[in-house]
C-alpha positions as CSV (number, residue, x, y, z in Angstrom):
1,M,113.9,107.6,103.8
2,K,111.5,109.6,106.0
3,L,108.1,108.2,106.9
4,E,107.0,111.1,109.1
5,G,103.2,111.4,109.2
6,I,102.5,107.7,108.6
7,K,100.7,106.2,111.5
8,V,100.9,102.4,112.0
9,V,98.8,100.2,114.3
10,D,100.8,97.2,115.3
11,L,98.8,94.2,116.5
12,S,101.4,91.5,116.0
13,W,103.7,89.6,118.4
14,F,107.0,87.8,117.9
15,L,108.9,88.2,114.7
16,P,107.1,88.7,111.5
17,G,104.9,91.7,112.3
18,P,107.3,93.4,114.8
19,Y,110.1,92.9,112.3
20,L,108.0,94.6,109.7
21,T,106.9,97.5,111.8
22,L,110.4,98.0,113.2
23,A,111.6,99.1,109.8
24,L,108.8,101.6,109.6
25,A,109.5,102.9,113.1
26,D,113.2,103.3,112.3
27,H,112.4,105.5,109.4
28,G,110.1,107.9,111.1
29,A,106.6,106.3,111.2
30,T,104.6,106.4,114.3
31,V,104.1,102.8,115.3
32,I,101.4,102.2,118.0
33,K,101.9,98.8,119.5
34,V,98.7,97.5,121.0
35,E,99.3,95.2,123.9
36,P,96.9,93.3,126.3
37,P,96.6,94.2,129.9
38,G,98.7,92.3,132.5
39,E,102.0,91.1,131.0
40,G,101.6,92.7,127.6
41,D,103.5,91.3,124.6
42,P,105.1,88.0,125.5
43,G,108.3,89.3,123.9
44,R,108.8,91.5,126.9
45,H,109.6,88.4,129.0
46,I,111.9,86.4,126.7
47,R,115.2,85.9,128.5
48,P,117.7,87.4,129.0
49,P,116.1,90.3,130.7
50,D,117.4,93.9,130.1
51,E,117.3,97.0,132.1
52,R,113.8,97.9,131.1
53,T,112.3,94.8,129.4
54,S,114.3,92.1,127.5
55,V,117.0,92.2,124.9
56,F,114.5,90.5,122.4
57,F,111.8,93.0,123.0
58,R,113.9,96.2,122.8
59,N,115.4,95.0,119.5
60,M,111.8,94.6,118.1
61,A,110.0,97.5,119.8
62,R,112.4,100.4,119.8
63,G,110.9,103.7,118.8
64,K,107.2,102.3,119.1
65,K,104.5,103.6,121.4
66,S,102.8,101.1,123.7
67,V,99.0,101.2,124.1
68,V,97.2,98.8,126.4
69,L,93.7,97.8,125.4
70,D,91.4,95.0,126.7
71,L,90.0,93.6,123.4
72,K,87.7,91.4,125.4
73,G,85.8,94.5,126.5
74,E,83.5,96.8,124.5
75,Q,85.5,99.9,125.2
76,G,88.9,98.3,124.3
77,R,87.4,97.2,120.9
78,A,85.9,100.6,120.3
79,D,89.3,102.3,121.1
80,L,91.0,99.9,118.7
81,F,88.6,100.6,115.9
82,R,89.2,104.3,116.4
83,L,93.0,103.8,116.2
84,A,92.5,101.7,113.0
85,A,90.2,104.3,111.5
86,E,92.9,107.0,111.9
87,A,95.8,104.9,110.8
88,D,97.6,104.6,107.5
89,V,98.8,101.0,108.1
90,I,97.5,98.2,110.2
91,V,99.7,95.0,110.8
92,E,98.1,92.1,112.5
93,S,99.1,88.5,112.9
94,F,95.9,87.0,114.5
95,R,94.6,83.7,113.2
96,P,92.1,84.2,110.3
97,G,88.7,85.5,111.6
98,V,90.0,87.0,114.9
99,A,90.3,90.5,113.6
100,A,86.7,90.4,112.4
101,R,85.6,89.2,115.9
102,F,87.3,92.3,117.3
103,G,85.5,94.4,114.9
104,I,88.6,95.6,112.9
105,S,88.4,93.5,109.7
106,Y,89.7,95.0,106.6
107,D,86.2,95.7,105.3
108,A,85.1,97.4,108.5
109,V,88.1,99.6,108.6
110,K,88.1,100.3,104.9
111,A,84.4,101.5,105.1
112,V,85.5,104.5,107.2
113,N,89.2,104.8,106.0
114,P,89.5,103.9,102.3
115,G,93.2,104.6,102.3
116,I,94.1,102.0,104.9
117,V,97.0,99.6,104.0
118,Y,96.0,96.5,106.0
119,C,98.6,93.7,106.2
120,S,97.6,90.3,107.7
121,I,100.5,87.9,108.4
122,S,99.4,84.3,109.3
123,A,100.9,80.8,109.2
124,F,98.8,79.6,106.2
125,G,97.0,82.6,104.8
126,Q,93.5,83.9,105.2
127,D,91.8,81.2,103.0
128,G,94.2,78.3,103.3
129,A,93.5,74.6,103.8
130,Y,94.3,74.9,107.6
131,P,92.0,77.5,108.9
132,G,92.7,78.4,112.5
133,R,95.7,76.1,112.7
134,A,98.6,77.5,114.7
135,A,102.2,77.1,113.5
136,H,105.4,78.8,114.3
137,D,108.7,79.0,112.3
138,L,110.0,75.5,112.9
139,A,106.7,73.8,111.9
140,L,106.7,75.8,108.6
141,E,110.4,75.0,107.9
142,A,109.3,71.4,108.3
143,M,106.3,71.6,106.0
144,T,108.1,73.4,103.3
145,G,110.9,70.9,103.1
146,V,113.5,73.3,104.3
147,L,114.3,71.0,107.3
148,S,114.7,68.1,104.9
149,L,117.5,70.0,103.1
150,T,119.2,71.0,106.5
151,L,120.8,67.8,107.5
152,G,123.5,67.2,110.1
153,D,126.3,64.8,109.8
154,D,123.9,62.1,111.2
155,N,121.5,62.9,108.2
156,R,118.8,64.0,110.5
157,P,117.2,67.5,110.1
158,A,119.0,70.1,112.1
159,V,117.1,72.8,114.1
160,P,118.0,76.1,112.4
161,G,119.8,78.9,114.2
162,I,117.4,81.6,113.1
163,P,113.6,81.7,112.4
164,I,113.8,82.2,108.6
165,A,110.1,81.7,107.9
166,D,109.4,84.6,110.3
167,L,112.0,86.8,108.7
168,V,111.1,86.3,105.1
169,S,107.4,86.7,105.7
170,G,108.1,89.9,107.6
171,L,110.2,91.2,104.7
172,H,107.5,90.2,102.2
173,G,105.0,92.1,104.4
174,L,107.2,95.2,104.4
175,S,107.6,95.1,100.7
176,G,103.8,94.9,100.3
177,V,103.1,97.6,102.7
178,L,105.6,100.0,101.0
179,M,104.2,99.2,97.5
180,A,100.7,99.8,98.7
181,L,101.6,103.1,100.3
182,L,103.4,104.2,97.1
183,R,100.4,103.2,95.0
184,R,98.1,105.1,97.4
185,T,99.9,108.4,96.5
186,T,98.2,108.2,93.0
187,T,95.0,106.5,93.7
188,G,94.1,107.6,97.3
189,K,93.2,104.0,98.0
190,G,94.9,101.4,100.3
191,D,94.8,97.7,99.9
192,Y,94.6,94.4,101.8
193,I,97.8,92.4,102.0
194,D,97.6,88.7,102.8
195,V,101.0,87.2,103.8
196,S,101.3,83.5,104.3
197,M,104.5,82.4,106.1
198,H,104.0,79.1,104.5
199,E,104.1,80.6,101.1
200,A,106.8,83.1,101.8
201,L,109.3,80.4,103.0
202,M,108.2,78.0,100.1
203,A,109.0,80.8,97.7
204,S,112.5,81.2,99.2
205,C,113.3,77.7,98.0
206,A,113.6,78.8,94.4
207,N,117.3,77.8,94.1
208,V,116.9,74.3,95.5
209,V,113.6,73.0,93.9
210,G,115.0,71.8,90.6
211,E,114.4,68.1,90.8
212,A,111.3,68.5,92.8
213,F,109.7,70.7,90.0
214,T,111.0,68.8,87.0
215,E,111.0,65.2,88.2
216,G,108.9,65.2,91.4
217,R,111.7,63.8,93.6
218,Q,113.7,64.9,96.6
219,P,117.2,65.9,95.7
220,D,120.2,64.0,97.0
221,V,120.8,66.6,99.7
222,K,124.4,65.7,100.5
223,N,125.4,66.1,96.9
224,Q,123.7,69.3,96.0
225,R,125.4,72.6,95.2
226,T,124.6,74.4,98.5
227,T,123.9,71.5,100.9
228,G,127.1,69.5,100.8
229,G,128.0,68.5,97.3
230,S,130.6,71.1,96.7
231,A,134.0,71.2,98.3
232,F,133.9,74.9,98.0
233,Y,130.6,75.3,99.9
234,R,131.0,73.5,103.2
235,T,132.5,73.7,106.7
236,Y,135.9,72.5,107.6
237,D,137.5,71.9,111.1
238,T,140.8,73.5,112.1
239,A,143.5,72.3,114.4
240,D,142.2,74.2,117.4
241,G,138.7,72.8,117.3
242,R,137.3,75.7,115.4
243,Q,135.7,75.8,111.9
244,L,135.9,77.8,108.8
245,V,133.7,77.8,105.7
246,L,134.5,78.0,102.0
247,A,131.5,79.7,100.3
248,G,132.2,80.5,96.7
249,Q,131.9,78.0,93.8
250,E,132.9,80.3,91.0
251,M,135.8,78.7,89.1
252,K,138.1,81.7,89.6
253,F,137.9,81.1,93.5
254,I,138.4,77.3,93.0
255,R,141.5,77.8,90.8
256,N,142.9,80.4,93.1
257,L,142.8,78.2,96.2
258,L,143.7,74.8,94.6
259,T,146.7,76.5,92.8
260,A,147.9,78.1,96.0
261,L,147.7,74.7,97.8
262,G,149.6,72.9,94.9
263,K,146.6,70.9,93.8
264,P,145.7,72.3,90.3
265,E,144.8,68.8,89.2
266,F,141.6,69.0,91.3
267,I,140.2,72.0,89.5
268,D,138.3,70.1,86.8
269,L,136.5,68.0,89.6
270,C,134.9,71.1,90.9
271,V,133.0,72.2,87.7
272,W,129.8,70.5,89.0
273,P,128.8,69.4,92.5
274,G,128.5,65.8,93.4
275,A,130.0,62.8,95.0
276,H,133.0,62.9,92.6
277,Q,134.3,65.9,94.6
278,K,135.1,63.7,97.6
279,P,138.8,63.7,96.9
280,V,138.8,67.5,96.9
281,H,136.8,67.6,100.1
282,D,139.1,65.1,101.8
283,F,142.2,67.0,100.8
284,L,140.8,70.3,102.0
285,A,139.6,68.8,105.3
286,A,143.0,67.3,106.0
287,T,144.8,70.6,105.0
288,F,142.6,72.9,107.1
289,K,142.8,70.4,110.1
290,A,146.6,70.8,110.2
291,R,146.7,74.5,111.3
292,P,144.6,76.6,113.8
293,L,141.8,79.0,112.6
294,A,144.0,82.2,113.1
295,H,146.6,80.8,110.6
296,W,144.0,80.1,107.9
297,M,142.3,83.5,108.4
298,N,145.6,85.2,107.8
299,W,146.6,83.1,104.8
300,L,143.3,83.0,103.1
301,A,143.1,86.8,103.3
302,T,146.0,86.9,100.7
303,L,143.8,85.1,98.1
304,D,140.8,86.2,96.2
305,I,138.3,83.5,97.4
306,C,135.1,83.4,99.4
307,Y,135.7,82.2,103.0
308,G,134.8,83.0,106.5
309,P,135.4,81.8,110.2
310,V,132.5,80.2,112.1
311,N,132.2,82.9,114.7
312,T,130.4,82.8,118.0
313,L,127.8,85.5,118.5
314,P,130.2,87.7,120.7
315,E,132.8,87.3,118.0
316,A,130.3,88.2,115.3
317,I,129.2,91.4,117.1
318,E,132.8,92.5,117.3
319,D,133.5,91.9,113.6
320,A,135.7,94.6,112.1
321,N,133.4,95.3,109.2
322,L,130.3,95.7,111.5
323,L,132.3,98.0,113.7
324,K,133.5,100.2,110.9
325,R,130.1,100.6,109.5
326,R,128.5,101.2,112.9
327,A,126.1,98.3,112.5
328,I,125.9,97.8,116.2
329,V,125.0,100.9,118.0
330,V,125.6,101.6,121.7
331,S,122.9,104.0,123.0
332,D,123.5,106.6,125.6
333,D,122.4,104.2,128.3
334,G,125.1,101.7,127.3
335,R,122.8,99.1,125.7
336,K,123.7,97.6,122.3
337,H,121.3,97.7,119.3
338,F,121.3,96.8,115.7
339,A,121.4,99.8,113.4
340,P,118.9,99.7,110.5
341,A,120.2,97.4,107.7
342,V,118.6,99.6,104.9
343,R,120.7,102.8,104.6
344,F,119.6,105.9,102.7
345,R,122.4,108.3,101.8
346,D,120.1,111.4,101.5
347,E,117.5,110.7,104.2
348,P,119.3,108.4,106.8
349,S,117.2,106.9,109.5
350,Q,117.2,108.3,113.0
351,P,116.0,105.4,115.2
352,L,115.0,106.0,118.8
353,Y,117.0,103.4,120.7
354,R,114.4,103.0,123.4
355,E,111.6,100.6,123.7
356,P,108.3,101.6,125.5
357,L,107.3,100.4,128.9
358,L,104.0,98.6,128.9
359,G,101.1,101.1,128.4
360,E,103.5,104.0,128.5
361,H,101.6,105.9,125.8
362,T,98.0,104.7,126.4
363,K,96.8,108.0,127.8
364,E,98.6,110.1,125.2
365,I,97.2,108.1,122.3
366,L,93.7,107.8,123.4
367,R,93.4,111.4,124.7
368,G,92.3,112.7,121.3
369,P,88.7,113.5,120.4
370,K,86.5,110.4,119.8
371,P,84.1,110.3,116.9
């Protein structure tokens, strides 16, 4: 889907905002990334380094334009306001009140640009109970109870492998921006989008809040459907020290595997999750531990069930399905990139697999006539 002609001012750092604006850039929007003088966006320096910046930064900033502005100075704030007044979309992730101090509050920009779509992403929302409080992903996973559901074998919360609060809030922001742009085509007016990372992650818990909503109690995590109470939704060790997962609790998958393993008498135990499934779990654990991972991948492929190997990241990047669908792109300079995950058949994206150097487009962007 082509977004040529849409101009976006990106005032966000780290994942939620850059993740949102990356999707817009990949599909043709002009995304102007505003960075402070000196070191610029901190993401440029997250290790490991790359040929131009860092692997993290190029995966978040490809196709964008970099403009350096000193927002502590009058000229920098004036230039920022001019960019905002000419934009279609603004994405900012300041703490509540900071944008107003820079002179680019929604009301200030809307006064000269009624069609602006203005998205603010913050930890707790613009009018929450914790004004000005900082929080990154892990704090929000703790506060929403997500960490209390993610327990290791020692029953302690496990640090997650990906920043899910960042990702879901970025996707909520993208949805809001696109809906507002669509609505603008009929009204000519933009809107203000207030995305709270706290709320976005809490809303993602809809499939696990049953007891908390109905009875006001914490679920028995180890015996829940998706957190350990199902023999067909857990991790199993193999003989070579690797792991595989079973990940489908539909009865057809359960019947297929247990019948193939000669244990049809266990099928009825798997109708509902809970501690009563322990004999099934123990049997599957012993079975999978008897052979190496490669054996089970070959054998499980002959059955209609949900399963997968626990891959390392290098193994995951070389997955046959990702390779066939060209989900990992190697650019002309030999660097690897993720292809856009949303694919349009009639208007495919044409990402620019190159991130901007710090301030590379400052003169170009600010060269135009000033009001």
